[in-house]
Residue frames as qw, qx, qy, qz and C-alpha x, y, z in Angstrom:
[[0.761, -0.453, -0.464, 0.002, -4.44, 2.67, -24.09],
 [0.202, -0.834, 0.303, -0.414, -3.49, 4.27, -20.83],
 [0.630, 0.106, -0.683, 0.354, -1.36, 2.89, -18.07],
 [0.543, -0.710, 0.077, -0.442, -2.22, 2.69, -14.37],
 [0.510, 0.231, -0.727, 0.398, 0.16, 1.61, -11.62],
 [0.678, -0.628, -0.086, -0.372, -1.14, 0.47, -8.28],
 [0.381, 0.344, -0.716, 0.473, 1.31, 0.11, -5.40],
 [0.738, -0.555, -0.250, -0.291, -0.06, -1.72, -2.37],
 [0.282, 0.436, -0.649, 0.556, 1.86, -1.47, 0.92],
 [0.678, -0.536, -0.502, 0.014, 1.14, -3.27, 4.15],
 [0.283, -0.902, 0.183, -0.269, 1.85, -1.14, 7.22],
 [0.383, 0.486, -0.698, 0.360, 5.20, -1.68, 8.91],
 [0.548, -0.217, -0.762, 0.267, 5.61, -3.72, 12.12],
 [0.337, -0.705, -0.055, -0.622, 3.52, -2.32, 14.94],
 [0.067, 0.321, -0.728, 0.602, 4.02, -2.27, 18.68],
 [0.646, -0.444, -0.575, -0.233, 2.10, -4.41, 21.15],
 [0.352, 0.148, -0.573, 0.725, 3.76, -2.73, 24.15],
 [0.268, -0.009, 0.367, -0.891, 0.52, -1.14, 25.37],
 [0.008, -0.243, -0.961, -0.130, -2.17, -3.86, 25.52],
 [0.104, 0.625, 0.604, -0.484, -4.86, -1.38, 26.61],
 [0.072, 0.429, -0.273, -0.858, -4.35, 0.82, 23.55],
 [0.730, 0.485, 0.310, -0.367, -7.15, 0.59, 20.97],
 [0.779, 0.146, 0.484, 0.372, -6.03, -1.31, 17.85],
 [0.468, 0.786, 0.235, 0.329, -6.25, 1.66, 15.51],
 [0.148, -0.964, 0.194, -0.101, -3.92, 3.70, 17.77],
 [0.869, -0.302, 0.230, 0.318, -1.10, 1.14, 17.93],
 [0.124, 0.886, -0.347, -0.281, 2.16, 2.84, 16.81],
 [0.780, 0.456, -0.417, 0.096, 5.05, 1.36, 14.87],
 [0.807, -0.532, 0.103, 0.234, 7.67, -0.50, 16.86],
 [0.279, -0.719, 0.438, 0.461, 11.40, 0.05, 16.41],
 [0.477, 0.019, 0.763, 0.436, 11.62, -2.42, 13.52],
 [0.341, 0.750, 0.559, 0.094, 8.68, -0.74, 11.78],
 [0.034, -0.956, 0.040, 0.287, 10.31, 2.67, 12.18],
 [0.349, -0.506, 0.631, 0.474, 13.44, 1.22, 10.56],
 [0.473, 0.214, 0.799, 0.304, 11.77, -0.81, 7.77],
 [0.341, 0.822, 0.433, -0.143, 9.40, 1.87, 6.43],
 [0.074, 0.880, -0.272, -0.383, 12.13, 4.36, 5.44],
 [0.362, -0.331, 0.793, 0.362, 14.22, 1.51, 4.01],
 [0.466, 0.449, 0.748, 0.148, 11.36, 0.38, 1.80],
 [0.228, 0.926, 0.163, -0.254, 10.82, 4.01, 0.82],
 [0.165, -0.700, 0.540, 0.436, 14.50, 4.21, -0.16],
 [0.436, 0.021, 0.845, 0.309, 14.12, 1.08, -2.30],
 [0.396, 0.735, 0.550, -0.029, 11.08, 2.56, -4.01],
 [0.063, 0.925, -0.128, -0.351, 12.94, 5.83, -4.61],
 [0.327, -0.460, 0.708, 0.424, 15.89, 3.89, -6.06],
 [0.432, 0.331, 0.803, 0.244, 13.46, 2.29, -8.53],
 [0.029, 0.054, 0.303, 0.951, 12.30, 5.77, -9.53],
 [0.098, -0.586, -0.804, -0.022, 8.79, 5.37, -8.14],
 [0.071, -0.014, 0.073, -0.995, 6.74, 8.55, -8.42],
 [0.017, -0.516, -0.855, 0.038, 3.16, 8.53, -7.19],
 [0.078, -0.428, -0.241, -0.868, 0.42, 11.06, -7.71],
 [0.600, -0.518, 0.027, -0.609, -1.63, 10.06, -4.68],
 [0.253, 0.104, -0.897, 0.348, -1.09, 8.16, -1.46],
 [0.663, -0.410, -0.173, -0.601, -4.16, 6.76, 0.27],
 [0.247, 0.216, -0.854, 0.403, -3.89, 5.18, 3.73],
 [0.542, -0.532, -0.651, -0.010, -5.92, 3.48, 6.39],
 [0.229, -0.835, 0.080, -0.495, -6.53, 5.78, 9.38],
 [0.875, -0.425, -0.139, 0.184, -4.76, 3.36, 11.77],
 [0.251, -0.907, 0.295, 0.163, -1.72, 5.01, 13.38],
 [0.649, -0.296, 0.607, 0.349, 0.62, 2.25, 12.15],
 [0.591, 0.521, 0.516, 0.335, -0.58, 2.69, 8.55],
 [0.159, 0.979, 0.084, 0.098, -0.42, 6.49, 8.50],
 [0.428, -0.769, 0.406, 0.244, 3.05, 6.43, 10.10],
 [0.686, 0.005, 0.607, 0.402, 4.22, 3.95, 7.45],
 [0.451, 0.764, 0.387, 0.251, 2.73, 6.11, 4.70],
 [0.080, -0.991, 0.099, 0.050, 4.48, 9.22, 6.05],
 [0.550, -0.568, 0.521, 0.322, 7.87, 7.50, 6.35],
 [0.636, 0.254, 0.604, 0.408, 7.66, 6.07, 2.82],
 [0.284, 0.907, 0.288, 0.120, 6.34, 9.37, 1.43],
 [0.273, -0.895, 0.244, 0.255, 9.32, 11.22, 2.89],
 [0.575, -0.311, 0.624, 0.427, 11.75, 8.92, 1.07],
 [0.476, 0.399, 0.650, 0.438, 10.01, 9.17, -2.31],
 [0.129, -0.050, 0.101, 0.985, 9.51, 12.93, -2.08],
 [0.237, -0.566, -0.646, -0.454, 5.73, 12.91, -1.66],
 [0.110, -0.407, 0.290, -0.859, 4.32, 15.65, 0.61],
 [0.072, -0.179, -0.886, 0.422, 2.81, 14.45, 3.90],
 [0.296, 0.341, 0.353, -0.819, -0.02, 16.97, 3.71],
 [0.526, 0.266, -0.444, -0.675, -1.19, 15.41, 0.43],
 [0.116, 0.005, -0.992, 0.054, -1.70, 11.95, 1.96],
 [0.593, -0.237, -0.232, -0.733, -5.37, 10.97, 1.87],
 [0.178, -0.086, 0.892, -0.407, -6.81, 9.04, 4.81],
 [0.593, -0.092, -0.485, -0.637, -9.68, 6.72, 3.87],
 [0.561, -0.287, 0.554, -0.544, -11.66, 5.19, 6.76],
 [0.918, 0.182, -0.053, -0.347, -12.78, 2.33, 4.52],
 [0.617, 0.488, -0.603, 0.133, -9.25, 0.90, 4.47],
 [0.251, -0.444, 0.707, -0.490, -9.16, 0.15, 8.20],
 [0.473, -0.029, 0.850, -0.229, -9.66, -3.61, 8.68],
 [0.637, 0.457, -0.144, -0.604, -10.91, -3.79, 5.07],
 [0.784, 0.041, 0.609, 0.117, -11.27, -7.05, 3.21],
 [0.387, -0.043, 0.599, 0.699, -10.14, -7.46, -0.40],
 [0.152, 0.669, 0.657, 0.311, -13.55, -6.44, -1.73],
 [0.187, -0.918, -0.239, 0.256, -13.57, -3.21, 0.31],
 [0.392, -0.535, 0.345, 0.663, -10.05, -2.28, -0.81],
 [0.338, 0.228, 0.691, 0.597, -10.94, -2.95, -4.44],
 [0.053, 0.844, 0.530, 0.065, -13.95, -0.65, -4.09],
 [0.258, -0.838, 0.051, 0.479, -11.65, 2.18, -2.94],
 [0.405, -0.245, 0.582, 0.661, -9.31, 1.52, -5.89],
 [0.277, 0.461, 0.729, 0.423, -12.10, 1.47, -8.45],
 [0.026, -0.919, -0.386, 0.073, -13.30, 4.88, -7.24],
 [0.464, -0.449, 0.159, 0.747, -9.93, 6.57, -7.80],
 [0.341, 0.814, -0.009, -0.470, -9.88, 9.53, -10.17],
 [0.874, 0.343, 0.275, 0.207, -8.94, 8.36, -13.66],
 [0.327, 0.900, -0.220, 0.188, -6.54, 11.27, -14.23],
 [0.467, -0.679, 0.563, -0.054, -4.24, 9.62, -11.65],
 [0.744, 0.432, -0.495, -0.120, -1.78, 7.20, -13.21],
 [0.570, 0.132, -0.722, 0.371, 0.08, 5.93, -10.11],
 [0.558, -0.630, 0.064, -0.536, -1.52, 5.48, -6.71],
 [0.364, 0.198, -0.822, 0.389, 0.03, 4.01, -3.57],
 [0.668, -0.495, -0.189, -0.522, -2.31, 2.52, -1.00],
 [0.126, 0.328, -0.801, 0.485, -1.41, 1.59, 2.61],
 [0.756, -0.304, -0.142, -0.562, -3.46, -1.00, 4.46],
 [0.502, -0.408, 0.680, -0.347, -3.65, -4.21, 6.45],
 [0.325, 0.072, -0.923, -0.195, -3.71, -7.97, 6.21],
 [0.576, 0.033, 0.760, 0.298, -5.45, -10.23, 5.53],
 [0.473, 0.772, 0.291, -0.309, -7.23, -7.89, 3.10],
 [0.163, 0.795, -0.445, -0.379, -4.09, -6.83, 1.21],
 [0.240, -0.283, 0.905, 0.210, -2.78, -10.36, 0.67],
 [0.495, 0.428, 0.745, -0.131, -6.22, -11.56, -0.41],
 [0.399, 0.835, 0.062, -0.374, -6.50, -8.64, -2.83],
 [0.003, -0.648, 0.666, 0.369, -3.06, -9.26, -4.34],
 [0.314, -0.049, 0.940, 0.122, -3.97, -12.89, -4.95],
 [0.473, 0.605, 0.606, -0.206, -7.28, -11.95, -6.55],
 [0.282, 0.866, -0.087, -0.404, -5.70, -9.38, -8.90],
 [0.262, 0.682, -0.649, -0.210, -2.87, -11.48, -10.31],
 [0.943, 0.077, -0.310, -0.089, -1.87, -15.03, -11.20],
 [0.346, 0.434, -0.650, 0.520, 1.21, -14.55, -8.97],
 [0.718, -0.545, -0.425, -0.083, 0.55, -16.32, -5.69],
 [0.104, 0.538, -0.489, 0.679, 1.73, -14.50, -2.58],
 [0.524, -0.315, -0.767, 0.197, 1.38, -16.53, 0.63],
 [0.363, -0.786, -0.369, 0.340, 1.59, -13.41, 2.74],
 [0.275, 0.758, -0.063, 0.587, 2.37, -9.75, 2.19],
 [0.611, -0.314, -0.474, 0.551, 4.62, -9.23, 5.23],
 [0.189, -0.888, -0.217, 0.359, 4.73, -6.05, 7.27],
 [0.033, -0.770, 0.282, 0.571, 6.01, -3.21, 5.07],
 [0.524, 0.118, 0.741, 0.402, 5.70, -5.47, 2.02],
 [0.270, 0.566, -0.141, -0.766, 5.17, -3.73, -1.32],
 [0.532, 0.302, 0.753, 0.244, 3.27, -5.09, -4.31],
 [0.173, 0.526, -0.186, -0.812, 3.24, -3.06, -7.52],
 [0.532, 0.403, 0.735, 0.116, 0.79, -3.91, -10.28],
 [0.063, 0.406, -0.292, -0.864, 0.90, -2.15, -13.62],
 [0.517, 0.490, 0.693, -0.113, -2.10, -2.20, -15.92],
 [0.078, 0.016, 0.494, 0.866, -2.77, -1.16, -19.50],
 [0.026, -0.677, -0.736, 0.006, -6.12, 0.46, -18.78],
 [0.084, 0.527, 0.134, 0.835, -7.66, 3.90, -19.00],
 [0.474, -0.579, 0.033, -0.663, -9.70, 3.74, -15.81],
 [0.116, -0.342, 0.812, -0.459, -9.33, 2.39, -12.28],
 [0.773, 0.017, 0.246, -0.585, -12.75, 0.74, -12.52],
 [0.833, 0.349, -0.392, -0.176, -11.09, -1.97, -14.63],
 [0.027, 0.493, -0.810, 0.316, -8.68, -3.09, -11.90],
 [0.491, -0.056, 0.786, -0.370, -9.55, -6.68, -11.08],
 [0.765, 0.476, 0.266, -0.343, -11.21, -7.23, -14.44],
 [0.715, 0.637, -0.277, 0.081, -7.97, -7.49, -16.45],
 [0.879, -0.212, -0.092, 0.417, -4.59, -9.04, -15.72],
 [0.188, -0.902, 0.210, 0.327, -1.80, -6.65, -14.74],
 [0.720, 0.648, -0.234, 0.088, 0.92, -6.33, -17.38],
 [0.470, 0.414, -0.619, 0.475, 3.60, -6.44, -14.70],
 [0.760, -0.608, -0.204, -0.109, 3.96, -7.57, -11.09],
 [0.364, 0.514, -0.529, 0.569, 6.62, -6.51, -8.57],
 [0.753, -0.603, -0.236, -0.117, 6.91, -7.75, -4.98],
 [0.411, 0.438, -0.510, 0.616, 9.40, -6.55, -2.37],
 [0.669, -0.700, -0.199, -0.148, 9.61, -6.70, 1.42],
 [0.235, -0.886, 0.381, -0.123, 12.15, -5.77, 4.09],
 [0.681, -0.422, 0.593, 0.076, 13.77, -9.22, 4.48],
 [0.842, 0.504, 0.177, 0.080, 14.04, -9.83, 0.73],
 [0.557, -0.466, 0.350, 0.592, 17.65, -9.90, -0.42]]
């Protein structure tokens, strides 16, 4: 039996300083620019190595993905942008996951709420009230293919976020 690890990350805190800016172009604010590298450092300290990073096209999500990628040693130019992750609900995100190439064993996906929190709660018996900005949920499965995510319980569950001690 194979092993697949799915790491879900909500984008870091975004700026509301420019009300006329379209939602998908909103950048990270100062706290987001601080939290994303810190969460990347925590992931690196845990020895996290991913084979693919997939992100929403929103500026705040891609910036978060790049800052985390830098800390875990993943090349920016290998980050995949998937339009379907922008404002996606849990069902849409799960569809992206289930289409991942089965040769990949660890994928990190960057997206938005409420879709991410809803997905986390549908994939595990662990109840998460809210995946906060820059929150990380890691689910490990004993499966051979990504199509089985959501059909079997994860063998492990890890949840971290910037304000967690």
